[in-house]
C-alpha positions in Angstrom: 8.4 40.4 -56.1 7.1 40.1 -59.7 8.0 43.4 -61.2 10.8 44.9 -63.4 13.4 44.7 -60.7 13.0 40.9 -60.7 14.9 40.9 -64.0 17.7 43.0 -62.7 19.9 40.1 -61.6 19.9 38.6 -65.1 20.6 42.0 -66.7 23.5 42.6 -64.3 24.9 39.1 -65.1 24.7 39.7 -68.8 26.0 43.2 -68.8 29.0 42.3 -66.5 29.8 39.3 -68.7 29.8 41.5 -71.8 32.1 44.0 -70.1 34.5 41.8 -68.2 34.3 38.5 -70.1 34.3 36.8 -66.6 31.5 34.4 -66.3 32.1 33.5 -62.6 32.2 37.1 -61.5 29.1 38.0 -63.6 27.0 35.2 -62.2 28.1 35.9 -58.7 27.2 39.6 -59.2 23.8 38.5 -60.5 23.2 36.3 -57.4 24.4 39.1 -55.1 22.0 41.5 -56.8 19.1 39.1 -56.3 20.0 38.7 -52.6 20.0 42.4 -52.0 16.5 42.7 -53.6 15.2 39.8 -51.5 16.6 41.2 -48.3 15.6 44.8 -48.9 19.2 46.0 -49.4 20.7 44.6 -46.2 24.2 43.4 -47.0 24.6 41.1 -44.1 21.3 39.4 -44.7 22.0 39.3 -48.5 25.3 37.4 -47.8 23.4 35.0 -45.6 20.8 34.5 -48.3 23.4 33.7 -50.9 25.0 31.0 -48.7 21.8 29.6 -47.2 19.5 28.7 -48.9 20.8 29.3 -52.4 24.3 27.9 -52.5 23.8 25.3 -49.8 20.6 24.0 -51.5 22.6 23.7 -54.8 25.4 21.8 -53.0 23.1 19.6 -50.9 20.8 18.6 -53.8 21.1 14.9 -54.5 20.5 15.3 -58.2 23.1 18.1 -58.4 25.6 15.9 -56.7 25.0 13.2 -59.3 25.6 15.7 -62.1 28.8 16.9 -60.5 30.0 13.3 -59.9 29.2 12.3 -63.5 31.0 15.3 -64.9 34.1 14.7 -62.8 34.3 11.0 -63.7 33.9 11.7 -67.4 36.6 14.4 -67.2 38.9 11.9 -65.4 38.2 9.3 -68.1 38.9 11.7 -70.9 42.3 12.7 -69.4 43.3 9.1 -68.9 42.5 8.3 -72.5 44.4 11.4 -73.7 47.5 10.8 -71.7 47.5 7.1 -72.5 47.4 7.8 -76.2 44.1 6.2 -76.8 42.2 9.0 -78.4 45.2 9.9 -80.6 45.4 6.3 -81.7 41.8 6.4 -82.9 42.5 9.6 -84.8 45.5 8.0 -86.4 43.5 5.0 -87.4 40.9 7.2 -89.1 43.7 9.3 -90.7 45.1 6.1 -92.3 42.1 6.0 -94.6 43.1 9.3 -96.3 44.3 9.1 -99.8 43.9 12.7 -101.1 42.7 16.2 -100.1 39.1 15.4 -100.0 39.5 12.1 -98.1 41.9 13.9 -95.8 39.3 16.6 -95.0 36.6 13.9 -94.7 38.6 11.9 -92.3 39.3 15.0 -90.2 35.6 15.6 -90.1 35.1 12.0 -89.1 37.7 12.2 -86.4 35.9 15.2 -84.9 32.7 13.1 -84.8 34.5 10.3 -83.0 35.9 12.5 -80.2 32.3 13.5 -79.2 32.7 13.3 -75.5 34.5 16.6 -74.8 34.9 19.8 -76.9 38.3 20.7 -75.5 39.7 17.2 -76.1 38.3 17.4 -79.7 40.0 20.8 -80.4 43.4 19.8 -79.1 43.6 16.1 -80.0 42.0 16.2 -83.5 43.7 19.4 -84.5 47.2 18.4 -83.4 46.9 14.8 -84.6 45.5 15.6 -88.1 47.8 18.6 -88.7 50.7 16.6 -90.2 48.3 14.8 -92.5 46.5 17.9 -93.7 49.8 19.7 -94.2 51.0 17.0 -96.5 47.7 16.9 -98.4 47.8 20.7 -99.0 44.8 21.4 -96.8 45.1 24.9 -95.2 45.4 25.3 -91.5 42.3 27.5 -91.7 40.3 24.6 -93.1 41.6 22.3 -90.4 40.7 24.7 -87.7 37.2 25.1 -89.2 36.6 21.4 -89.4 37.8 20.9 -85.8 35.7 23.8 -84.5 32.6 22.7 -86.3 32.6 19.3 -84.8 33.8 20.1 -81.2 31.0 22.0 -79.5 28.2 20.7 -81.9 29.1 17.1 -81.1 29.6 17.7 -77.4 26.2 19.4 -77.1 24.4 16.7 -79.1 26.0 13.6 -77.6 23.9 11.5 -75.2 26.9 11.3 -72.9 29.5 14.0 -72.8 31.1 16.6 -70.5 28.3 19.0 -71.6 25.3 16.9 -70.9 25.5 16.9 -67.1 25.6 20.7 -67.2 22.7 21.0 -69.7 20.4 18.5 -68.0 21.1 20.1 -64.6 20.1 23.5 -65.8 17.0 22.1 -67.5 16.0 20.2 -64.3 16.3 23.3 -62.2 14.2 25.3 -64.7 11.5 22.7 -64.9 11.2 22.6 -61.1 11.0 26.4 -61.0 8.2 26.2 -63.6 6.4 23.7 -61.4 6.7 20.9 -63.9 7.3 17.3 -62.7 9.1 16.2 -65.9 12.2 14.0 -66.2 14.9 16.4 -67.3 17.0 13.8 -69.2 13.9 12.7 -71.2 13.1 16.4 -71.9 16.6 16.9 -73.1 16.4 13.9 -75.4 13.0 15.0 -76.8 14.6 18.4 -77.8 17.5 16.9 -79.8 15.6 17.1 -83.2 15.0 20.8 -82.5 18.7 21.6 -82.0 19.0 22.7 -85.6 22.2 24.7 -85.5 24.5 22.0 -84.1 23.0 19.5 -86.5 23.3 21.7 -89.6 26.8 22.9 -88.6 27.9 19.3 -88.8 26.2 18.8 -92.2 27.7 22.0 -93.6 31.2 21.1 -92.5 30.7 17.6 -93.9 29.6 19.1 -97.2 32.7 21.3 -97.3 34.9 18.4 -96.6 33.4 15.8 -99.0 33.0 18.2 -102.0 36.3 20.0 -101.6 34.5 23.3 -102.5 34.8 26.6 -100.7 33.8 30.2 -100.9 34.7 33.5 -99.4 37.9 33.9 -97.3 38.3 30.1 -97.0 38.6 29.7 -100.8 41.5 32.2 -100.8 43.2 30.4 -98.0 42.8 27.1 -99.7 44.0 28.4 -103.1 47.1 29.9 -101.4 48.1 26.6 -99.8 47.1 24.6 -102.9 50.1 26.1 -104.7 52.5 24.4 -102.4 54.0 21.1 -103.4 52.6 17.9 -101.8 54.7 15.5 -99.8 54.6 11.7 -99.6 52.5 10.4 -96.7 54.2 8.6 -93.8 51.6 6.3 -92.5 52.0 5.1 -88.9 49.8 2.2 -87.8 48.5 2.9 -84.3 49.0 0.2 -81.6 46.0 -2.0 -81.1 46.2 -1.7 -77.3 45.9 2.1 -77.6 42.8 1.7 -79.8 41.3 -0.7 -77.2 42.1 1.8 -74.5 40.0 4.5 -76.2 37.2 2.3 -77.5 36.3 0.2 -74.5 35.7 3.0 -71.9 33.6 5.1 -74.4 31.6 2.1 -75.4 31.0 1.3 -71.8 30.1 4.9 -71.1 27.4 4.9 -73.8 26.3 1.3 -73.3 26.0 1.2 -69.5 24.1 4.5 -69.5 21.7 3.2 -72.2 21.3 -0.1 -70.4 20.6 1.6 -67.1 18.0 3.9 -68.6 16.3 0.9 -70.3 16.3 -1.3 -67.2 15.1 1.4 -64.9 12.4 2.6 -67.3 11.0 -0.8 -68.2 10.9 -1.7 -64.5 8.7 1.3 -63.8 6.8 1.7 -67.1 6.8 -1.8 -68.6 8.3 -3.1 -71.8 5.3 -2.0 -73.9 5.8 1.7 -73.2 7.1 4.1 -75.8 10.8 5.0 -75.8 10.4 8.4 -74.3 8.0 7.0 -71.6 10.7 4.4 -70.7 13.4 7.1 -70.5 11.0 9.3 -68.5 10.4 6.5 -66.1 14.2 6.1 -65.4 16.5 8.3 -63.3 18.7 9.9 -65.9 21.2 11.0 -63.3 21.6 7.5 -62.0 22.1 6.1 -65.5 24.8 8.7 -66.4 26.5 8.0 -63.1 26.5 4.2 -63.7 28.0 4.8 -67.2 30.7 7.2 -66.0 31.8 4.8 -63.2 32.1 1.9 -65.6 34.1 4.1 -68.0 36.6 5.5 -65.6 37.2 2.0 -64.0 37.8 0.5 -67.4 40.0 3.3 -68.5 42.1 3.0 -65.3 42.5 -0.8 -65.7 43.3 -0.7 -69.4 45.8 2.1 -69.0 47.8 0.2 -66.4 47.5 -3.3 -67.9 48.5 -2.2 -71.3 51.3 -0.1 -69.8 50.1 3.0 -71.4 50.4 4.7 -68.0 51.8 3.6 -64.6 49.4 3.3 -61.7 50.6 6.7 -60.4 50.3 8.2 -63.9 46.7 7.0 -64.2 45.8 8.5 -60.8 47.5 11.8 -61.7 45.7 11.9 -65.0 42.3 11.3 -63.4 42.9 13.9 -60.7 44.2 16.5 -63.3 41.1 15.8 -65.4 38.9 16.6 -62.5 40.9 19.7 -61.6 40.3 21.1 -65.1 36.5 21.1 -64.4 36.9 23.4 -61.4 35.8 26.6 -63.1 33.0 24.8 -65.0 31.6 23.4 -61.8 31.8 26.8 -60.1 29.8 28.2 -63.0 27.3 25.4 -62.6 26.8 26.0 -58.9 26.4 29.7 -59.4 24.0 29.0 -62.2 21.9 26.8 -59.9 22.0 29.5 -57.3 20.9 32.2 -59.8 18.1 29.9 -60.9 16.8 29.7 -57.4 17.2 33.4 -56.9 15.2 34.2 -60.1 12.5 31.8 -58.8 12.3 33.5 -55.5 12.0 36.9 -57.2 9.2 35.5 -59.5 11.0 36.9 -62.5 9.5 34.2 -64.7 6.0 35.3 -63.8 6.8 38.9 -64.6 8.4 38.0 -67.9 5.4 35.8 -68.9 3.1 38.7 -68.2 5.3 41.1 -70.1 6.0 39.0 -73.2 3.3 36.4 -73.1 1.1 38.4 -75.5 3.7 40.1 -77.5 5.6 37.1 -78.9 3.5 34.5 -80.7 4.3 31.0 -79.4 5.3 29.9 -82.9 8.1 32.5 -83.0 9.3 31.9 -79.5 12.0 29.3 -80.5 13.4 31.7 -83.1 13.4 34.6 -80.7 15.2 32.5 -78.0 17.7 31.2 -80.5 18.6 34.8 -81.6 18.9 36.1 -78.1 21.0 33.2 -76.9 23.3 33.5 -79.9 23.8 37.2 -79.4 24.7 36.8 -75.7 27.1 33.9 -76.5 28.8 35.8 -79.3 29.3 38.8 -77.1 30.5 36.9 -74.0 32.3 34.0 -75.7 30.7 31.5 -73.4 27.9 29.0 -74.2 27.7 27.7 -70.6 27.2 31.2 -69.2 24.5 31.9 -71.8 22.6 28.7 -70.9 22.8 29.5 -67.2 21.3 33.0 -67.6 18.5 32.1 -70.1 17.3 28.7 -69.1 15.5 29.7 -65.9 13.6 32.4 -67.8 12.9 30.6 -71.1 11.4 27.4 -69.7 8.6 29.0 -67.6 7.9 31.5 -70.4 7.5 28.6 -72.9 5.2 26.6 -70.7 3.1 29.6 -69.9 2.6 30.3 -73.6 1.6 26.9 -74.9 2.2 24.2 -72.3 0.4 21.4 -74.1 2.4 21.6 -77.4 6.0 21.1 -78.5 6.9 24.7 -77.9 8.5 24.3 -74.5 10.8 21.5 -75.9 11.7 23.6 -79.0 12.3 26.8 -77.0 14.6 25.0 -74.5 16.5 23.4 -77.4 16.9 26.8 -78.9 18.7 28.1 -75.8 21.3 25.3 -76.2 21.5 25.7 -80.0 21.7 29.5 -79.9 24.4 29.3 -77.3 26.4 27.0 -79.5 26.0 29.2 -82.6 27.1 32.4 -80.8 30.0 30.6 -79.2 31.0 29.2 -82.5 31.1 32.6 -84.2 32.7 34.5 -81.3 36.4 35.3 -81.6 36.8 35.2 -77.8 35.2 31.8 -77.4 37.4 29.2 -75.7 36.7 26.5 -78.3 37.4 29.0 -81.1 40.8 29.8 -79.5 41.6 26.1 -78.8 40.7 25.2 -82.4 43.2 27.7 -83.7 45.8 26.4 -81.2 45.2 22.7 -82.0 45.4 23.4 -85.8 48.4 25.7 -85.5 46.4 28.4 -87.3 46.5 32.1 -86.9 43.5 32.9 -84.7 42.3 36.0 -86.7 42.5 34.0 -89.9 40.5 31.2 -88.3 37.8 33.6 -87.2 37.6 35.3 -90.6 37.5 32.1 -92.7 35.0 30.3 -90.4 32.5 33.1 -89.9 30.8 33.0 -93.3 30.2 29.3 -93.0 28.8 29.6 -89.4 26.5 32.4 -90.5 25.2 30.3 -93.4 24.5 27.4 -91.2 22.9 29.7 -88.6 20.7 31.4 -91.2 19.5 28.1 -92.6 18.8 26.9 -89.0 16.4 29.9 -88.6 14.8 29.9 -92.1 14.3 26.1 -92.4 14.5 25.1 -88.8 13.2 27.2 -85.9 10.6 29.2 -87.9 8.8 26.3 -89.7 9.2 24.1 -86.7 7.5 26.7 -84.5 4.5 26.6 -86.8 4.2 22.8 -86.5 6.4 21.4 -89.4 7.9 18.2 -88.1 11.4 18.7 -86.8 12.8 15.8 -88.9 11.4 17.4 -92.1 13.0 20.8 -91.1 16.3 19.1 -90.6 16.2 17.3 -94.0 15.3 20.6 -95.7 18.1 22.4 -93.9 20.6 19.6 -94.6 19.7 19.7 -98.3 20.1 23.5 -98.3 23.5 23.2 -96.7 24.7 20.8 -99.4 23.2 22.9 -102.1 24.8 26.1 -100.8 28.2 24.5 -100.8 27.7 22.9 -104.2 26.4 26.0 -106.1 28.3 28.8 -104.3 31.5 26.9 -103.6 34.5 26.4 -106.0 37.4 24.1 -105.9 40.6 25.9 -105.1 43.1 26.7 -107.8 46.8 27.3 -107.4 47.4 30.9 -106.2 50.4 32.7 -107.8 53.2 33.2 -105.3 54.9 36.6 -105.0 
């Protein structure tokens, strides 16, 4: 079936997500719609189709199992570090470098960069840990929430190892297979990092706001209001060295062992003279991530108990609770895999290629994908759901349009970047809500003050990122131009806050 009805499952999933805000229900409805189309409307046969082959194939896949295991182990590690006080100790260590308002904002931005492995942990840990410091330095809660929100998802989606990467690489792998491409998904993911303009420029924009101390729009009013309050002396508390070790060692092992495994596997198959992407492409990225996550969770468990940060029972409970917290995300992932298989069986990608292949120039495809992804994520409040719906359609479409160029890499990166932008702007996004919670900020005030900054970074991502990159301008040059524009925007449109009259 390669006709208009082949797109119906995707449309059902999107429409239901917009209406109900329930990603699991929406994806399940999309899969059920596909099953009814495949089986000619037979409910019993459709139910069987959902279970076998779609769900069972997703569960039985060896690569999928590795993605799930990696995600669970990273979640367990993060929860052990959080309960053991490790991540908070690192944030306190960074906070100790603050001497004034600007340095306080800069250290908050830096703390958000350090807690790169999970967006939820970033929102809650950095927000709650830095709040006493920023309050004393007369930094508004709105500004704190913005700095936290602007480093949480952007860092998690860019990091080479995080709770996001298993999900993202898993979706890319399924889409590549449906497109008939025998390409290493992890290497494809890494190759697309320079084209993830919004997460990169969101970090730069937030850094410019923090280091210059300048603001505009609603944020300037919020900063001016709090600037009129008297400052308080700082009470500096030196974090315990054992807690810093507890945080640092597992994360270093997570990154280091993953990198070592990629290198050792890749050089064994491709040789030491191969290029970096060839080496990574010759390795099994799933195995590498699994090796790193095993090393990290073992180290976290040993350090938590030996330093008496947690008891043995407390360590086990933390690991289990961390894994439990991933239940909904993994359910979404399995349904996304099933929907990808369903879309493949319906030949939806072939129909979409025929429908849009000649109407959208290849050069503009990354921009079009970025805008569509951001619109869906904004309306639904979920970046993961957006990725799940768009990835199996965009990858085949991009390869059909210009398979020999960088367009497939750039278009795939635009799915992830657009989902992040829409999620960042959305008032119903989980990270937006958690950023408000962690910072102790009124949610409506956070959304109102953050939105102009997010829109600026998103606009620059299009004007100086996806559009010129689509026409062949090197991604690194696009990023440099976009970063310079971010700094210039803050410098020339922003103003330093002045005391706001009270009463």
